[in-house]
Backbone as numpy.savetxt, mean C-alpha at the origin, in Angstrom:
# Nx Ny Nz CAx CAy CAz Cx Cy Cz
19.45 -10.15 -10.67 18.60 -8.96 -10.67 19.49 -7.73 -10.67
19.72 -7.22 -11.82 20.57 -6.05 -11.92 19.87 -4.85 -11.29
20.65 -3.99 -10.65 20.09 -2.78 -10.07 19.48 -2.96 -8.70
19.51 -4.20 -8.15 18.88 -4.45 -6.86 19.77 -4.04 -5.70
21.07 -4.03 -5.89 21.99 -3.83 -4.78 21.78 -2.50 -4.08
21.43 -1.45 -4.84 21.24 -0.14 -4.20 20.05 -0.15 -3.26
18.99 -0.90 -3.60 17.82 -1.01 -2.74 18.18 -1.77 -1.46
18.85 -2.91 -1.62 19.25 -3.70 -0.46 20.20 -2.91 0.43
21.16 -2.23 -0.18 22.09 -1.42 0.61 21.37 -0.33 1.38
20.39 0.29 0.74 19.62 1.33 1.41 18.85 0.80 2.60
18.24 -0.37 2.44 17.51 -0.98 3.55 18.46 -1.36 4.69
19.60 -1.91 4.33 20.57 -2.30 5.36 21.10 -1.08 6.11
21.35 0.01 5.39 21.84 1.22 6.04 20.80 1.79 6.99
19.53 1.80 6.55 18.45 2.29 7.41 18.36 1.46 8.68
18.45 0.14 8.54 18.37 -0.74 9.71 19.54 -0.48 10.66
20.75 -0.38 10.12 21.91 -0.16 10.98 21.81 1.18 11.71
21.37 2.21 10.99 21.24 3.52 11.63 20.21 3.51 12.75
19.08 2.87 12.50 18.01 2.86 13.51 18.40 2.04 14.73
19.00 0.89 14.51 19.35 0.05 15.65 20.53 0.63 16.43
21.29 1.51 15.81 22.43 2.09 16.50 22.12 3.34 17.29
20.90 3.87 17.14 20.54 5.09 17.84 20.23 4.81 19.31
20.22 5.87 20.12 20.04 5.71 21.56 18.64 5.24 21.93
17.66 5.47 21.05 16.29 5.09 21.40 15.96 3.65 20.98
16.94 2.91 20.51 16.73 1.50 20.18 17.14 0.63 21.36
16.24 -0.27 21.76 16.50 -1.14 22.92 16.52 -2.59 22.47
17.56 -3.30 22.83 17.65 -4.73 22.48 16.46 -5.48 23.08
15.97 -6.50 22.35 14.78 -7.22 22.77 14.95 -7.87 24.14
16.12 -8.45 24.40 16.29 -9.13 25.69 16.23 -8.14 26.85
16.62 -6.89 26.59 16.51 -5.86 27.63 15.08 -5.34 27.75
14.43 -5.17 26.59 13.07 -4.63 26.60 12.09 -5.56 27.31
12.24 -6.87 27.11 11.25 -7.81 27.64 11.47 -8.11 29.12
12.60 -7.69 29.66 12.92 -8.00 31.06 11.88 -7.35 31.99
11.22 -8.15 32.82 10.23 -7.64 33.77 8.86 -7.43 33.18
8.67 -7.73 31.88 7.37 -7.56 31.24 6.74 -8.91 30.95
5.41 -8.92 30.87 4.69 -10.12 30.51 3.99 -9.90 29.18
3.91 -10.94 28.36 3.31 -10.84 27.05 2.30 -11.96 26.88
1.16 -11.64 26.27 0.12 -12.62 26.02 0.26 -13.16 24.60
0.15 -14.45 24.46 0.23 -15.07 23.15 -1.07 -14.82 22.38
-0.97 -14.37 21.14 -2.14 -14.10 20.33 -2.76 -15.37 19.77
-3.97 -15.24 19.26 -4.65 -16.38 18.67 -4.00 -16.77 17.35
-4.00 -18.05 17.06 -3.45 -18.53 15.80 -4.37 -18.16 14.65
-3.78 -17.85 13.52 -4.56 -17.59 12.31 -4.80 -18.94 11.62
-6.07 -19.33 11.56 -6.39 -20.65 11.01 -7.34 -20.55 9.83
-7.60 -19.33 9.34 -8.50 -19.17 8.21 -7.93 -19.76 6.94
-8.81 -20.22 6.05 -8.40 -20.77 4.76 -9.19 -20.06 3.67
-8.47 -19.54 2.68 -9.12 -18.72 1.65 -8.60 -19.13 0.27
-9.42 -18.96 -0.76 -9.02 -19.37 -2.11 -7.89 -18.50 -2.65
-7.04 -19.11 -3.44 -5.95 -18.38 -4.08 -6.22 -18.32 -5.57
-6.35 -17.11 -6.09 -6.66 -16.94 -7.50 -5.48 -16.37 -8.30
-4.62 -15.61 -7.65 -3.49 -15.01 -8.33 -2.20 -15.69 -7.86
-1.55 -16.40 -8.75 -0.30 -17.07 -8.43 0.85 -16.07 -8.38
1.88 -16.34 -7.57 3.09 -15.51 -7.63 3.61 -15.47 -9.06
3.96 -14.29 -9.53 4.35 -14.11 -10.92 5.65 -13.33 -11.01
6.53 -13.76 -11.88 7.76 -13.03 -12.14 7.47 -11.95 -13.17
7.72 -10.70 -12.83 7.47 -9.58 -13.74 8.71 -8.69 -13.77
8.80 -7.93 -14.83 9.92 -7.00 -14.98 9.61 -5.68 -14.29
10.53 -5.23 -13.47 10.46 -3.90 -12.86 11.57 -3.08 -13.47
11.21 -1.98 -14.11 12.19 -1.20 -14.86 13.08 -0.35 -13.96
12.53 0.12 -12.86 13.31 0.95 -11.94 12.66 0.89 -10.57
13.46 0.97 -9.52 12.96 0.89 -8.15 13.48 2.07 -7.34
12.56 2.72 -6.61 12.94 3.78 -5.69 12.66 3.31 -4.27
13.64 3.47 -3.40 13.48 3.16 -1.98 13.12 4.43 -1.23
11.98 4.40 -0.53 11.50 5.55 0.23 11.34 5.14 1.68
11.60 6.06 2.60 11.39 5.80 4.02 10.74 7.02 4.65
9.99 6.77 5.71 9.47 7.87 6.52 10.25 7.89 7.83
10.35 9.05 8.43 9.74 10.32 8.03 10.56 11.12 7.03
11.55 10.52 6.38 12.50 11.26 5.58 11.93 11.80 4.27
11.50 10.88 3.38 11.17 11.34 2.03 9.94 10.70 1.42
9.33 9.72 2.08 8.29 8.93 1.44 7.05 9.75 1.10
6.53 10.51 2.06 5.30 11.24 1.78 5.50 12.26 0.67
6.60 12.99 0.71 6.87 13.98 -0.33 6.93 13.32 -1.70
7.64 12.20 -1.80 7.79 11.54 -3.10 6.47 10.93 -3.56
5.67 10.41 -2.64 4.38 9.85 -3.03 3.43 10.94 -3.51
3.44 12.08 -2.84 2.62 13.20 -3.31 3.05 13.61 -4.71
4.35 13.68 -4.96 4.84 14.01 -6.30 4.35 12.99 -7.32
4.37 11.72 -6.95 3.92 10.66 -7.85 2.44 10.80 -8.16
1.63 11.07 -7.15 0.20 11.26 -7.37 -0.05 12.50 -8.22
0.70 13.54 -7.98 0.53 14.77 -8.76 0.96 14.60 -10.21
1.77 13.58 -10.47 2.25 13.32 -11.83 1.33 12.38 -12.60
0.37 11.77 -11.93 -0.52 10.80 -12.59 -1.38 11.48 -13.63
-1.64 10.78 -14.72 -2.52 11.36 -15.74 -3.59 10.38 -16.23
-3.59 9.11 -15.72 -4.59 8.16 -16.17 -5.36 7.51 -15.03
-4.65 6.89 -14.08 -5.34 6.11 -13.06 -4.56 6.12 -11.77
-5.31 6.09 -10.67 -4.75 5.88 -9.34 -5.68 4.91 -8.62
-5.14 3.81 -8.13 -5.91 2.83 -7.38 -5.20 2.62 -6.05
-5.85 2.97 -4.95 -5.24 2.94 -3.63 -5.96 1.93 -2.75
-5.20 1.09 -2.04 -5.77 0.18 -1.06 -5.10 0.45 0.27
-5.92 0.63 1.32 -5.43 0.95 2.65 -6.38 0.37 3.69
-5.86 -0.02 4.86 -6.77 -0.40 5.94 -7.68 0.77 6.33
-7.10 1.96 6.40 -7.84 3.19 6.65 -6.92 4.34 6.26
-7.44 5.54 6.21 -6.63 6.69 5.82 -6.78 7.80 6.85
-5.96 8.83 6.70 -5.94 9.92 7.66 -7.00 10.96 7.39
-6.74 12.18 7.88 -7.70 13.26 7.80 -7.88 13.81 6.40
-9.00 14.44 6.20 -9.41 14.95 4.89 -8.38 15.89 4.28
-7.74 16.70 5.08 -6.83 17.72 4.57 -5.36 17.31 4.66
-5.07 16.05 4.90 -3.69 15.60 4.92 -3.15 15.47 3.50
-1.81 15.56 3.32 -1.22 15.70 1.99 -1.61 14.63 0.97
-1.59 13.37 1.35 -1.88 12.32 0.39 -3.33 12.35 -0.08
-4.25 12.66 0.80 -5.66 12.72 0.40 -5.94 13.96 -0.42
-5.27 15.05 -0.13 -5.40 16.23 -0.98 -4.89 15.93 -2.39
-3.80 15.18 -2.46 -3.24 14.83 -3.76 -4.21 13.96 -4.56
-4.93 13.06 -3.90 -5.93 12.26 -4.59 -7.01 13.14 -5.19
-7.46 14.13 -4.45 -8.51 15.00 -4.96 -7.99 15.89 -6.09
-6.75 16.34 -5.98 -6.18 17.13 -7.09 -6.13 16.30 -8.37
-5.75 15.02 -8.24 -5.69 14.16 -9.41 -7.07 13.99 -10.04
-8.07 13.77 -9.20 -9.43 13.62 -9.73 -9.89 14.87 -10.45
-9.53 16.03 -9.93 -9.89 17.28 -10.59 -9.23 17.42 -11.96
-8.07 16.77 -12.15 -7.40 16.80 -13.45 -8.02 15.80 -14.42
-8.95 14.98 -13.94 -9.56 13.97 -14.78 -8.97 12.59 -14.64
-8.06 12.39 -13.68 -7.50 11.07 -13.42 -8.55 10.21 -12.74
-8.70 8.95 -13.17 -9.61 8.02 -12.50 -9.00 7.60 -11.18
-9.63 7.94 -10.09 -9.12 7.65 -8.75 -10.08 6.68 -8.06
-9.52 5.59 -7.51 -10.30 4.65 -6.73 -9.61 4.44 -5.40
-10.38 4.44 -4.33 -9.87 4.25 -2.98 -10.63 3.11 -2.33
-9.91 2.03 -1.96 -10.52 0.85 -1.35 -10.03 0.73 0.08
-10.97 0.70 1.04 -10.64 0.67 2.46 -11.16 -0.61 3.10
-10.61 -0.95 4.24 -10.93 -2.19 4.92 -12.34 -2.18 5.51
-12.93 -3.38 5.60 -14.22 -3.54 6.27 -14.05 -4.15 7.66
-12.81 -4.24 8.17 -12.59 -4.82 9.49 -13.44 -4.10 10.53
-13.91 -4.82 11.52 -14.89 -4.26 12.46 -14.38 -3.02 13.17
-13.08 -2.94 13.42 -12.54 -1.84 14.21 -12.35 -0.55 13.42
-12.52 -0.61 12.07 -12.42 0.61 11.26 -13.63 0.78 10.34
-14.60 -0.12 10.43 -15.70 -0.10 9.46 -16.49 1.21 9.51
-16.85 1.66 10.70 -17.64 2.89 10.79 -16.84 4.10 10.30
-15.59 4.17 10.73 -14.73 5.27 10.30 -14.55 5.27 8.78
-14.30 4.10 8.21 -14.10 4.02 6.77 -15.37 4.30 5.99
-16.51 3.91 6.54 -17.78 4.21 5.88 -18.00 5.72 5.81
-17.67 6.42 6.88 -17.79 7.89 6.85 -16.83 8.50 5.83
-15.61 7.96 5.77 -14.63 8.47 4.80 -15.12 8.26 3.38
-15.63 7.06 3.09 -16.14 6.76 1.76 -17.30 7.68 1.40
-18.20 7.90 2.33 -19.34 8.77 2.05 -18.88 10.20 1.75
-17.89 10.66 2.49 -17.40 12.02 2.25 -16.75 12.13 0.88
-15.96 11.14 0.48 -15.35 11.17 -0.85 -16.42 11.09 -1.94
-17.42 10.26 -1.74 -18.48 10.15 -2.74 -19.24 11.46 -2.89
-19.56 12.09 -1.77 -20.26 13.37 -1.83 -19.42 14.42 -2.52
-18.13 14.43 -2.22 -17.23 15.40 -2.86 -17.16 15.16 -4.36
-17.04 13.90 -4.78 -16.94 13.58 -6.20 -18.21 13.96 -6.95
-19.36 13.74 -6.31 -20.61 14.11 -6.96 -20.74 15.62 -7.06
-20.35 16.31 -6.01 -20.45 17.78 -6.00 -19.50 18.42 -7.01
-18.31 17.84 -7.18 -17.31 18.43 -8.07 -17.31 17.79 -9.46
-18.15 16.76 -9.65 -18.25 16.05 -10.93 -16.88 15.55 -11.37
-16.23 14.81 -10.50 -14.89 14.29 -10.77 -14.92 12.76 -10.73
-13.96 12.09 -11.44 -13.94 10.62 -11.52 -13.26 9.98 -10.33
-13.77 10.22 -9.15 -13.23 9.61 -7.94 -14.27 8.69 -7.33
-13.86 7.46 -7.03 -14.74 6.47 -6.41 -14.08 5.95 -5.14
-14.90 5.62 -4.15 -14.39 5.07 -2.90 -15.33 3.96 -2.43
-14.74 2.93 -1.85 -15.53 1.80 -1.37 -14.92 1.23 -0.09
-15.79 0.66 0.73 -15.37 -0.23 1.80 -15.39 -1.64 1.21
-14.32 -2.38 1.40 -14.17 -3.69 0.76 -15.28 -4.65 1.17
-15.63 -5.55 0.25 -16.57 -6.62 0.50 -15.87 -7.94 0.20
-15.17 -8.52 1.16 -14.36 -9.72 0.89 -15.14 -10.92 0.41
-16.40 -11.04 0.84 -17.25 -12.16 0.43 -16.59 -13.51 0.69
-15.88 -13.62 1.82 -15.28 -14.88 2.20 -13.98 -15.21 1.51
-13.44 -14.28 0.71 -12.22 -14.57 -0.03 -10.96 -14.16 0.72
-11.10 -13.31 1.72 -10.02 -13.02 2.65 -10.66 -12.44 3.91
-9.90 -12.34 4.99 -10.46 -11.89 6.25 -10.62 -10.39 6.31
-9.54 -9.66 5.99 -9.59 -8.20 6.05 -8.45 -7.63 5.22
-8.58 -6.38 4.84 -7.50 -5.69 4.13 -6.46 -5.21 5.14
-5.23 -5.59 4.89 -4.12 -5.02 5.64 -3.04 -4.53 4.68
-3.40 -4.43 3.41 -2.47 -3.97 2.38 -2.34 -2.46 2.43
-1.17 -1.98 2.02 -0.90 -0.55 2.01 -0.15 -0.23 0.73
-0.88 0.13 -0.30 -0.21 0.35 -1.57 -1.10 1.04 -2.57
-0.58 1.18 -3.79 -1.31 1.88 -4.83 -0.73 1.52 -6.19
-1.56 1.66 -7.20 -1.12 1.61 -8.60 -1.36 2.99 -9.17
-0.30 3.62 -9.68 -0.38 4.98 -10.21 0.17 4.95 -11.62
-0.71 4.96 -12.61 -0.31 4.79 -14.01 0.55 3.53 -14.12
1.81 3.66 -14.50 2.68 2.50 -14.65 3.66 2.38 -13.48
3.22 2.78 -12.30 4.03 2.66 -11.10 3.22 1.97 -10.00
3.93 1.27 -9.13 3.28 0.56 -8.03 3.95 0.98 -6.73
3.12 1.26 -5.73 3.59 1.59 -4.38 3.32 0.39 -3.48
4.37 -0.17 -2.86 4.18 -1.25 -1.89 5.03 -0.95 -0.67
4.55 -1.35 0.49 5.32 -1.12 1.70 4.45 -1.12 2.93
4.96 -0.53 4.00 4.29 -0.59 5.30 3.54 0.69 5.66
3.57 1.70 4.80 3.05 3.02 5.15 1.53 3.09 5.14
0.95 3.40 6.30 -0.45 3.81 6.35 -0.54 5.26 5.88
-1.54 5.57 5.08 -1.64 6.90 4.50 -2.28 7.86 5.49
-1.53 8.20 6.53 -1.97 9.22 7.47 -0.74 9.99 7.94
-0.98 11.18 8.48 0.10 12.10 8.79 1.03 11.56 9.88
0.48 10.88 10.86 1.33 10.36 11.92 2.32 9.33 11.38
1.83 8.38 10.58 2.72 7.38 10.02 3.76 8.00 9.10
3.36 9.04 8.36 4.26 9.64 7.38 5.30 10.55 8.00
5.01 11.10 9.18 5.92 12.10 9.75 6.56 11.67 11.06
6.07 10.59 11.69 6.61 10.17 12.98 7.16 8.73 12.97
6.59 7.87 12.14 6.98 6.47 12.15 8.17 6.22 11.23
8.86 5.12 11.47 9.79 4.58 10.48 9.02 3.59 9.64
8.77 3.93 8.39 8.08 3.07 7.44 8.95 2.93 6.19
8.80 1.82 5.49 9.57 1.57 4.27 8.62 1.36 3.10
8.92 2.01 1.99 8.07 1.94 0.80 8.97 1.72 -0.41
8.53 0.87 -1.34 9.16 0.77 -2.65 8.23 1.34 -3.70
8.79 2.16 -4.56 8.07 2.69 -5.71 8.62 1.98 -6.94
7.82 1.09 -7.51 8.24 0.23 -8.62 7.74 0.82 -9.93
8.63 0.98 -10.88 8.28 1.52 -12.19 8.25 0.40 -13.22
7.19 0.31 -14.00 7.14 -0.69 -15.06 5.72 -1.09 -15.41
5.47 -1.31 -16.69 4.13 -1.66 -17.14 3.72 -3.05 -16.67
4.67 -3.98 -16.61 4.31 -5.35 -16.22 3.89 -5.43 -14.76
4.67 -4.83 -13.88 4.32 -4.89 -12.46 3.03 -4.11 -12.20
2.83 -3.00 -12.90 1.60 -2.23 -12.73 0.40 -3.01 -13.24
0.57 -3.73 -14.32 -0.52 -4.53 -14.87 -0.91 -5.65 -13.90
0.09 -6.31 -13.30 -0.22 -7.39 -12.36 -0.99 -6.87 -11.16
-0.45 -5.85 -10.50 -1.12 -5.33 -9.32 -2.45 -4.67 -9.68
-2.53 -4.12 -10.88 -3.80 -3.54 -11.32 -4.89 -4.59 -11.42
-4.55 -5.78 -11.94 -5.55 -6.86 -12.04 -6.00 -7.32 -10.65
-5.04 -7.41 -9.73 -5.39 -7.83 -8.37 -6.31 -6.80 -7.73
-5.96 -5.52 -7.89 -6.80 -4.47 -7.32 -8.20 -4.52 -7.93
-8.31 -4.68 -9.23 -9.62 -4.73 -9.88 -10.48 -5.83 -9.29
-9.87 -6.98 -9.02 -10.63 -8.10 -8.46 -11.12 -7.76 -7.05
-10.26 -7.17 -6.24 -10.67 -6.81 -4.88 -11.68 -5.68 -4.89
-11.54 -4.77 -5.82 -12.49 -3.66 -5.94 -13.87 -4.19 -6.26
-13.94 -5.19 -7.14 -15.22 -5.77 -7.50 -15.86 -6.44 -6.30
-15.07 -7.15 -5.52 -15.53 -7.72 -4.26 -16.78 -8.55 -4.39
-17.65 -8.41 -3.41 -18.88 -9.17 -3.39 -19.95 -8.62 -4.31
-19.60 -7.58 -5.10 -20.61 -6.96 -5.96 -20.62 -7.53 -7.36
-19.68 -8.43 -7.68 -19.61 -8.94 -9.05 -19.05 -10.33 -9.10
-18.63 -10.75 -10.30 -18.24 -12.13 -10.54 -16.73 -12.33 -10.61
-15.94 -11.26 -10.53 -14.50 -11.44 -10.61 -13.98 -12.16 -9.37
-13.02 -13.08 -9.52 -12.43 -13.71 -8.35 -11.56 -12.74 -7.60
-11.48 -12.92 -6.30 -10.65 -12.05 -5.47 -9.37 -12.75 -5.06
-8.31 -12.00 -5.04 -7.03 -12.45 -4.47 -6.87 -11.83 -3.10
-6.07 -12.40 -2.29 -5.73 -11.79 -1.02 -4.81 -10.61 -1.29
-5.39 -9.44 -1.56 -4.54 -8.29 -1.84 -3.72 -7.93 -0.62
-4.25 -8.25 0.58 -3.43 -8.02 1.76 -2.14 -8.82 1.69
-2.19 -10.00 1.07 -0.96 -10.75 0.85 -0.24 -10.22 -0.37
-0.99 -9.96 -1.45 -0.38 -9.55 -2.70 0.46 -8.31 -2.57
-0.13 -7.25 -1.98 0.64 -6.02 -1.81 1.54 -6.10 -0.60
1.05 -6.75 0.47 1.83 -6.76 1.70 3.16 -7.48 1.55
3.18 -8.57 0.77 4.45 -9.26 0.59 5.13 -8.87 -0.71
4.53 -7.97 -1.44 5.13 -7.56 -2.70 6.53 -7.02 -2.51
6.71 -6.26 -1.43 8.03 -5.70 -1.18 9.06 -6.81 -0.98
8.64 -7.92 -0.35 9.56 -9.03 -0.14 9.80 -9.79 -1.43
8.74 -9.95 -2.23 8.89 -10.67 -3.48 9.84 -9.95 -4.42
9.72 -8.64 -4.44 10.59 -7.86 -5.32 12.04 -8.06 -4.95
12.31 -8.18 -3.64 13.69 -8.32 -3.20 14.19 -9.76 -3.27
13.25 -10.74 -3.26 13.69 -12.11 -3.07 13.54 -13.00 -4.30
12.57 -12.75 -5.19 12.34 -13.64 -6.32 13.41 -13.42 -7.37
14.16 -14.44 -7.68 15.32 -14.26 -8.53 14.94 -13.89 -9.96
13.74 -14.26 -10.40 13.40 -14.03 -11.79 12.92 -12.62 -12.07
12.66 -11.83 -11.06 12.28 -10.44 -11.30 13.47 -9.72 -11.91
13.22 -8.95 -12.96 14.28 -8.30 -13.70 14.24 -6.80 -13.44
15.23 -6.27 -12.73 15.29 -4.84 -12.47 16.20 -4.20 -13.50
15.75 -3.06 -14.03 16.64 -2.25 -14.83 17.52 -1.42 -13.94
18.49 -0.76 -14.48 19.37 0.07 -13.67 18.60 1.23 -13.09
18.89 1.55 -11.83 18.20 2.64 -11.17 18.66 3.97 -11.74
């Protein structure tokens, strides 16, 4: 995989810097005197419709928060001219930078879709967010759509955090809210290429359709969530020079 070394080096440097700072505590020291409860095992079984696929990525950008990720993602959204498809467990406030960028794109005529989780702990909040986006789109006559996911038994909940923006794909750990973007350490890859965008676009389309249609659903929470690992680990992925 040509061109991958700069991404791996960047991740390794970020890890070394963070673990070397004064606010990093070794696990054996942190757990001393504390008690931890074991969580429930995940035993759900769901259909798999999208197989792991080797695709060509033409260029990769490594982004981290709070350093540069939000700024670069806003630039990417502002550069879109055809489509933006975003999947998130939930999103931040109406006037935060990433959501403002979505509305700016819709005003330019870009097709914008926002898919949010139906998990019980965010369902009411996400329903209000979807309603506000729908009302705004109707009032401004813009091509923006928003939905709360309908898994229909094909996965448990959305935990994916990513987007397809024209021929670019965003994958990583970043929740699209101001706290995560400005206070947390999050890692994001911005993948450039028609093949990778086409693959993730098909997965998003299936999840967007959800329980409202006949398209099969993939576990987009797995698809996008492990995408960052697949890009780094699958030997057949072909990276162009950065």
